[in-house]
C-alpha positions as CSV (number, residue, x, y, z in Angstrom):
1,M,96.8,102.2,94.1
2,T,100.2,103.2,96.6
3,C,101.8,100.2,97.2
4,L,103.5,99.9,100.7
5,N,106.1,97.1,99.5
6,R,106.7,97.2,96.2
7,Q,110.7,97.5,96.9
8,V,110.4,94.7,99.2
9,E,112.3,91.6,98.6
10,P,110.8,88.2,99.6
11,A,111.7,86.8,103.0
12,K,112.7,83.5,104.2
13,A,110.5,84.3,107.4
14,V,106.9,83.1,105.9
15,L,103.3,83.2,107.4
16,R,101.4,80.5,105.1
17,A,98.0,80.3,105.7
18,D,96.2,77.0,104.8
19,P,92.6,77.5,104.5
20,A,91.5,73.8,103.8
21,V,92.8,73.5,107.4
22,R,90.1,75.4,109.9
23,H,89.8,75.9,113.3
24,Q,87.2,77.9,115.6
25,T,85.2,80.5,114.4
26,I,85.8,83.5,116.3
27,R,82.4,85.0,117.8
28,T,83.2,88.2,120.1
29,F,85.2,90.5,121.5
30,G,84.5,92.3,124.8
31,A,85.2,94.5,127.5
32,S,83.9,95.4,131.1
33,G,82.0,97.9,132.9
34,A,83.7,97.7,136.2
35,W,83.9,100.1,137.8
36,W,84.0,103.3,135.3
37,A,80.4,102.6,134.7
38,T,79.3,103.0,138.0
39,G,81.9,105.9,138.7
40,I,81.5,108.1,135.2
41,G,78.5,106.4,133.5
42,D,77.0,109.8,133.6
43,S,79.6,111.8,131.7
44,A,78.3,113.7,128.8
45,C,81.2,112.2,126.5
46,M,80.0,108.7,127.1
47,D,78.7,108.5,123.5
48,E,81.9,109.7,122.3
49,I,83.7,106.6,124.2
50,L,81.3,103.9,123.8
51,A,81.8,104.5,120.1
52,Y,85.5,104.1,120.0
53,L,85.0,100.8,121.9
54,Y,81.6,99.8,120.1
55,T,81.2,100.8,116.9
56,D,83.6,100.7,113.6
57,Q,84.6,104.0,114.4
58,G,87.0,102.5,116.6
59,I,87.6,98.5,117.8
60,A,83.8,97.2,117.3
61,L,84.0,95.2,120.4
62,N,80.5,93.0,120.3
63,N,80.5,92.0,123.9
64,Y,79.6,94.0,127.0
65,R,80.4,92.5,130.5
66,H,77.7,94.4,133.2
67,N,78.7,94.5,136.9
68,V,75.8,93.7,139.0
69,G,76.6,95.2,142.6
70,G,76.6,93.9,146.1
71,G,75.9,97.3,147.8
72,R,79.5,98.0,148.9
73,E,79.7,101.0,150.6
74,G,82.5,103.4,149.0
75,G,84.1,106.6,149.3
76,P,87.3,108.2,149.0
77,L,90.3,105.7,148.7
78,A,91.8,105.4,152.3
79,D,95.6,106.0,152.7
80,D,96.3,102.5,153.4
81,K,94.4,100.8,150.3
82,S,91.9,99.1,152.7
83,G,88.5,100.8,151.3
84,P,87.1,101.1,147.8
85,D,87.2,104.3,145.8
86,S,83.6,105.9,144.7
87,W,84.3,103.9,141.5
88,R,84.1,100.3,143.6
89,A,81.0,101.5,145.7
90,V,78.4,99.3,143.3
91,P,74.7,99.7,144.5
92,C,72.9,96.4,144.8
93,P,69.7,95.9,142.9
94,L,68.2,93.9,145.8
95,K,65.9,96.2,148.1
96,A,65.5,95.7,151.6
97,D,61.6,94.9,150.7
98,G,63.1,91.9,148.4
99,R,62.5,94.1,144.8
100,I,64.9,94.3,142.0
101,D,65.9,97.8,141.3
102,I,68.0,97.3,137.9
103,G,68.4,101.0,138.1
104,A,69.5,101.6,141.3
105,D,73.2,101.7,140.1
106,A,72.1,104.5,137.7
107,N,75.4,105.3,135.8
108,A,76.2,101.7,134.9
109,W,72.1,101.2,133.9
110,R,72.7,104.4,131.5
111,V,76.0,103.0,130.2
112,L,74.2,99.3,129.7
113,R,71.2,101.2,127.9
114,Q,73.5,103.1,125.9
115,V,75.8,99.8,124.8
116,N,72.4,98.3,123.9
117,A,70.9,101.1,122.0
118,L,74.0,101.3,119.6
119,G,72.7,97.7,117.8
120,T,76.4,96.4,117.9
121,V,76.4,94.3,121.0
122,D,75.9,90.3,120.2
123,D,76.6,89.3,123.9
124,I,75.6,91.0,126.9
125,T,76.9,88.9,130.3
126,I,75.9,90.4,133.8
127,F,78.6,89.5,136.5
128,M,78.7,89.7,140.1
129,N,81.8,89.9,142.6
130,S,79.9,89.2,145.6
131,P,76.3,87.9,146.5
132,P,74.5,91.1,148.3
133,E,75.3,92.1,151.8
134,S,72.3,90.7,153.2
135,M,73.5,87.1,152.3
136,T,76.9,87.3,153.7
137,V,78.2,85.9,156.6
138,N,79.7,89.4,158.0
139,G,77.2,91.5,156.1
140,K,79.7,93.2,154.0
141,T,80.9,92.2,150.2
142,Y,84.3,91.6,151.0
143,N,85.6,88.6,153.4
144,D,87.1,89.6,156.6
145,S,88.0,85.8,157.4
146,T,88.6,82.7,155.8
147,G,86.2,80.6,153.8
148,S,83.0,81.6,151.8
149,N,81.5,84.8,152.8
150,L,78.2,83.7,151.3
151,R,76.1,82.3,154.0
152,P,75.1,78.2,153.8
153,E,71.4,79.1,154.2
154,C,71.4,81.8,151.4
155,Y,72.4,79.3,148.3
156,E,68.9,79.3,147.1
157,A,68.1,82.8,147.8
158,Y,71.6,83.7,146.0
159,A,70.7,81.7,143.3
160,A,67.3,83.1,143.2
161,F,68.3,86.7,143.3
162,C,70.7,86.0,140.2
163,A,67.6,84.6,138.0
164,D,65.4,87.7,139.4
165,V,68.3,90.0,138.2
166,A,68.8,88.3,134.8
167,E,64.9,88.3,134.4
168,A,64.8,92.0,135.2
169,Y,67.2,93.0,132.7
170,L,65.6,90.9,130.0
171,N,62.0,92.5,130.8
172,A,63.9,95.8,130.5
173,G,64.6,94.7,126.8
174,I,68.6,94.2,127.8
175,P,69.1,90.8,125.9
176,V,71.4,89.3,128.5
177,K,72.7,86.2,127.1
178,Y,75.1,84.8,130.1
179,I,75.2,85.4,133.8
180,S,78.4,84.6,135.9
181,P,77.8,84.7,139.6
182,V,81.4,83.9,140.6
183,N,84.6,85.6,139.9
184,E,88.1,84.5,140.5
185,P,86.8,82.2,143.7
186,Q,90.2,81.2,144.4
187,S,91.0,84.4,146.2
188,Q,90.1,85.0,149.6
189,W,89.0,88.8,148.9
190,D,89.8,89.8,152.5
191,A,91.7,93.2,151.6
192,G,88.3,95.3,151.4
193,W,89.4,97.2,148.2
194,Q,86.8,95.7,145.9
195,E,83.9,93.3,146.3
196,G,84.8,89.7,146.0
197,C,83.6,86.3,147.8
198,H,85.9,83.2,148.4
199,Y,84.4,79.9,147.2
200,T,85.7,76.0,147.2
201,T,84.9,74.3,144.0
202,D,82.4,72.2,145.5
203,E,80.3,75.7,146.6
204,I,80.8,76.8,143.2
205,L,79.5,73.7,141.9
206,K,76.3,73.9,144.2
207,L,75.5,77.2,143.6
208,T,76.2,76.8,139.6
209,R,73.4,73.6,139.8
210,L,70.8,76.0,141.9
211,V,71.2,78.8,139.4
212,I,70.5,76.5,136.3
213,A,67.8,75.1,138.2
214,E,66.3,78.6,138.7
215,L,66.9,79.5,135.2
216,N,65.1,76.4,133.7
217,R,62.4,76.9,135.9
218,R,61.8,80.5,134.6
219,N,62.1,79.2,131.2
220,L,64.9,82.4,130.7
221,P,67.1,82.3,127.7
222,V,70.3,82.6,129.5
223,K,73.0,80.7,130.4
224,I,75.5,80.8,133.3
225,S,79.1,81.3,132.7
226,V,81.6,79.8,135.4
227,N,83.8,79.9,137.0
228,E,85.8,83.1,136.3
229,S,89.2,81.8,137.6
230,A,91.9,84.3,137.6
231,Q,94.7,81.9,136.3
232,Y,94.6,79.3,133.5
233,G,97.4,77.5,135.3
234,N,95.3,76.5,138.6
235,R,94.6,72.5,138.6
236,E,91.8,72.5,141.3
237,Y,89.8,75.7,139.8
238,V,90.4,75.1,136.3
239,H,91.8,71.8,135.2
240,D,89.6,69.5,138.1
241,F,86.8,71.6,137.8
242,Y,86.7,71.9,134.1
243,K,86.5,68.0,134.2
244,T,83.9,68.0,136.8
245,L,81.8,69.9,134.5
246,L,81.8,68.0,131.9
247,S,81.1,65.0,133.9
248,D,77.9,66.2,135.9
249,D,74.7,65.7,134.0
250,T,73.0,68.4,135.9
251,I,75.4,71.2,134.5
252,Y,77.2,69.9,131.2
253,P,73.8,70.2,129.1
254,Y,73.0,73.4,130.3
255,I,76.8,75.5,129.6
256,D,78.4,76.3,126.6
257,H,81.9,77.3,127.4
258,F,84.1,77.8,130.5
259,A,85.3,81.1,131.6
260,A,88.8,81.9,132.7
261,H,90.9,84.8,133.0
262,A,94.6,85.0,131.0
263,Y,96.3,87.0,133.6
264,F,100.3,86.2,133.2
265,A,99.5,83.4,131.1
266,T,102.4,82.0,128.9
267,D,102.0,80.0,125.9
268,K,102.7,76.6,127.6
269,I,100.2,77.3,130.0
270,R,97.9,78.2,127.4
271,A,98.7,75.0,125.2
272,A,98.6,73.0,128.5
273,L,95.0,73.8,128.9
274,Y,94.0,73.4,125.5
275,N,95.1,69.8,125.8
276,W,93.5,69.1,128.9
277,T,89.9,70.2,127.7
278,Q,90.5,67.5,124.7
279,K,91.9,65.0,126.6
280,V,88.9,65.3,129.2
281,A,86.3,65.4,126.4
282,G,87.7,62.1,124.8
283,D,87.9,60.3,128.2
284,L,84.6,60.9,128.6
285,G,83.0,60.8,125.0
286,K,81.8,64.3,125.6
287,Q,81.6,67.4,123.2
288,A,84.6,69.7,124.6
289,L,84.1,73.1,126.1
290,P,85.4,75.6,124.8
291,V,87.2,77.7,126.8
292,Y,86.3,81.8,127.1
293,Q,88.8,84.6,128.1
294,T,86.9,86.7,129.9
295,E,89.2,89.1,131.5
296,F,93.2,90.0,130.3
297,A,94.9,93.3,131.2
298,A,97.9,94.4,129.7
299,W,99.4,94.6,133.2
300,A,103.3,93.7,134.4
301,P,104.2,91.0,137.0
302,D,106.0,92.8,140.1
303,N,104.6,96.3,139.1
304,E,107.2,96.4,136.4
305,A,106.8,99.8,134.4
306,L,105.3,99.3,130.8
307,T,105.7,101.5,127.9
308,A,102.8,102.0,125.5
309,E,105.2,99.9,123.1
310,K,105.1,97.3,125.3
311,R,101.3,97.3,126.1
312,I,100.7,96.9,122.3
313,T,102.7,93.9,121.8
314,M,101.7,91.9,124.9
315,T,98.1,92.6,124.1
316,G,98.9,91.4,120.5
317,R,100.6,88.4,122.1
318,A,97.9,87.7,124.2
319,L,95.3,87.7,121.2
320,Y,97.4,85.6,119.1
321,E,98.1,83.1,121.9
322,D,94.8,82.7,123.3
323,L,93.1,82.3,119.6
324,T,95.9,80.0,118.3
325,L,97.1,77.8,121.2
326,L,94.2,78.0,123.4
327,N,91.5,77.9,120.7
328,V,89.2,80.6,122.0
329,D,86.4,82.0,120.0
330,S,85.2,84.8,122.8
331,W,87.9,87.2,123.9
332,D,87.3,90.1,126.8
333,Y,89.8,92.6,128.1
334,F,88.9,93.9,131.8
335,A,88.7,97.5,132.1
336,A,87.2,99.8,129.1
337,L,88.1,102.8,131.0
338,S,90.3,103.8,134.0
339,R,92.5,106.5,135.4
340,G,95.3,104.6,134.4
341,P,97.1,103.6,131.5
342,D,96.2,99.7,131.9
343,S,92.8,100.1,130.6
344,L,91.6,100.6,126.8
345,V,90.5,104.4,127.4
346,M,92.3,106.5,130.1
347,V,89.9,108.8,131.5
348,N,90.6,112.3,134.0
349,D,88.6,111.1,136.9
350,S,87.8,114.7,137.5
351,D,86.8,115.9,134.1
352,A,85.6,112.7,131.8
353,S,85.6,114.8,129.1
354,K,89.2,114.3,128.9
355,Y,89.9,110.9,127.7
356,W,92.4,109.0,125.6
357,P,92.1,106.1,123.6
358,M,95.0,103.9,124.3
359,K,97.6,102.4,121.9
360,H,96.6,98.9,123.2
361,M,93.2,99.2,122.7
362,W,94.0,99.6,119.0
363,A,96.1,96.3,119.2
364,I,92.7,95.0,119.7
365,G,91.3,96.3,117.3
366,N,93.7,94.8,114.8
367,Y,91.8,91.7,115.9
368,S,88.2,92.5,116.7
369,K,87.2,94.7,113.7
370,F,88.4,92.1,111.2
371,I,87.8,88.9,112.3
372,K,84.4,88.3,113.9
373,G,82.4,85.4,112.3
374,Y,85.8,84.6,110.8
375,T,87.3,81.1,110.7
376,R,90.7,80.4,112.2
377,V,93.0,78.6,109.4
378,E,96.1,77.1,109.6
379,V,99.4,79.0,109.1
380,E,102.4,77.3,108.7
381,E,105.7,79.6,110.4
382,T,109.0,79.0,108.6
383,G,112.0,81.1,109.7
384,L,110.3,83.7,111.7
385,P,112.5,86.0,114.0
386,E,111.9,85.7,117.7
387,G,109.2,87.9,118.4
388,V,107.3,87.8,115.4
389,M,104.0,85.8,115.1
390,G,101.1,85.7,112.7
391,S,97.5,83.8,112.4
392,A,95.0,83.9,109.5
393,Y,91.3,83.8,109.2
394,L,88.7,83.0,106.5
395,A,85.6,85.0,106.1
396,P,82.2,83.2,106.0
397,D,81.7,83.7,102.4
398,G,85.0,82.4,101.7
399,K,86.0,85.7,99.8
400,K,88.6,87.5,102.5
401,L,91.5,86.1,104.2
402,V,92.7,88.2,106.9
403,F,96.3,88.0,108.5
404,V,97.3,89.7,111.9
405,A,101.1,90.0,112.6
406,V,102.7,90.7,115.5
407,N,106.0,92.3,115.9
408,E,107.5,92.5,119.6
409,D,111.0,93.3,118.3
410,T,112.3,97.0,118.8
411,A,113.4,96.8,114.9
412,S,111.2,96.3,111.9
413,Q,111.2,92.8,110.7
414,T,110.3,91.4,107.0
415,V,108.1,88.6,106.4
416,T,106.3,87.0,103.5
417,L,102.7,86.0,103.5
418,A,101.9,83.4,101.5
419,G,98.7,80.9,100.7
420,V,97.0,83.9,98.9
421,P,96.6,83.7,95.1
422,E,99.5,84.8,92.9
423,G,99.4,88.7,92.8
424,A,96.9,89.2,95.2
425,W,96.7,92.7,97.1
426,S,96.0,93.4,100.8
427,E,94.6,96.3,102.4
428,V,96.8,97.0,105.4
429,Y,96.0,98.4,109.0
430,E,98.9,98.8,111.7
431,T,98.9,99.9,115.2
432,S,102.3,100.9,116.4
433,M,103.5,104.2,118.1
434,E,103.1,106.1,114.7
435,R,99.9,104.9,113.5
436,D,96.6,103.0,114.8
437,C,94.2,100.5,112.9
438,S,91.2,103.2,112.6
439,T,92.5,103.8,108.8
440,S,94.3,102.0,106.4
441,R,97.8,102.5,105.9
442,G,97.7,101.6,102.5
443,F,98.2,98.4,100.2
444,M,101.1,95.6,99.8
445,K,101.1,92.7,97.2
446,A,101.5,89.3,98.2
447,D,104.3,88.8,96.1
448,N,106.8,90.6,98.0
449,G,107.7,90.4,101.4
450,Y,106.7,93.0,103.9
451,A,108.4,95.0,106.8
452,L,106.6,94.8,110.0
453,P,106.9,98.0,112.0
454,A,108.9,97.7,115.2
455,Q,106.7,96.7,118.3
456,S,103.4,96.6,116.2
457,V,100.7,94.6,115.3
458,T,99.6,94.7,111.5
459,T,96.3,93.5,110.0
460,F,96.5,92.4,106.4
461,V,93.0,92.0,104.7
462,F,92.9,90.1,101.2
463,Q,90.3,90.0,98.9
464,L,90.2,86.4,97.6
465,A,87.3,87.1,94.8
């Protein structure tokens, strides 16, 4: 057995796990099929790419978010960026005669079946960015004026459409768990570059009640997921809406989470939201709804250029903060594939056989490959240098303890891992510019310190018994 840290002295920087203090159990990690599944889902290499995403060959995700289109017409991206490219032209399953054709978006339907056939996915969410064109004010799946684009007389029809689509997928053998009919509703969605629909919070609540009623009337084993707010810190669409969900007895018994997006969130925003969920639940005498993080991407504010190293650590930090500060038990990345480096896999649009798993994809793997079904335990952080953070997770049978440590610094940083038996050994999996977590780097002994590589995410798997 090769010991990676035989000569490393114990450090004053300590991550000490306390398995007796337990938090949430981690359920799922996933990614979205928007909009690559529509654009290149028929590529011959799709089996290889999905293996990177949804099997142990890669990062072993177990949640898939499938985009149901409203029927947006497409074509080459306009020079003025006002029109969608071909990937974002997502066919709608609602036909003119009222039939539901879940194969209308043939490429995305193919990908959904391939993902489901892998047998590794526990949750499938179907989501809509816009109602069908036939139900909108302007006959388009994006707004061109202020207000919601869903016609007032079409709320019941849209709720029925949501249930129709869910039922059709279930009948086709796709085990849909959630349906999400609203996406980032605070935006006006008037630029036209993708499907989208604005809603007030009252309009979301009205639609939510109607969808729940339809699902219940048909006795479908599907729950609604709302409201996919773009930002954790939005008072109206997140904090106030969350309180209303817990207060509304026509909604609360039929939902099991609150969905929101983590774009550009800070540690303070995450902690404040978690504290709010606990306060509201306590005030109302209700069980708090957990927050599901349903979209994050390694994007920089103000279009700042990001290095691959920075994407590794910002993704690692986002996971660390969502899991430890917001206590999420389900975490999703946005685009699994795109033409650019912010997706998990970058592809060549004209030749999808040319693709590149990105380094931050593997940073997610440092969590998703190792802690699904595990329970997060308390970690005492002592003397950690700026930019170093860590969390720990206990296996269901108590026989493994997993640490995940992030080092944002441009230099290596030495830490000591504690809270495991004296003499315990850990297998080490590292994602950095030199390595990825697909294979073990070797072993380390907990009695010594360990030098976390610069700009890295490292997973330590301890056998306790």
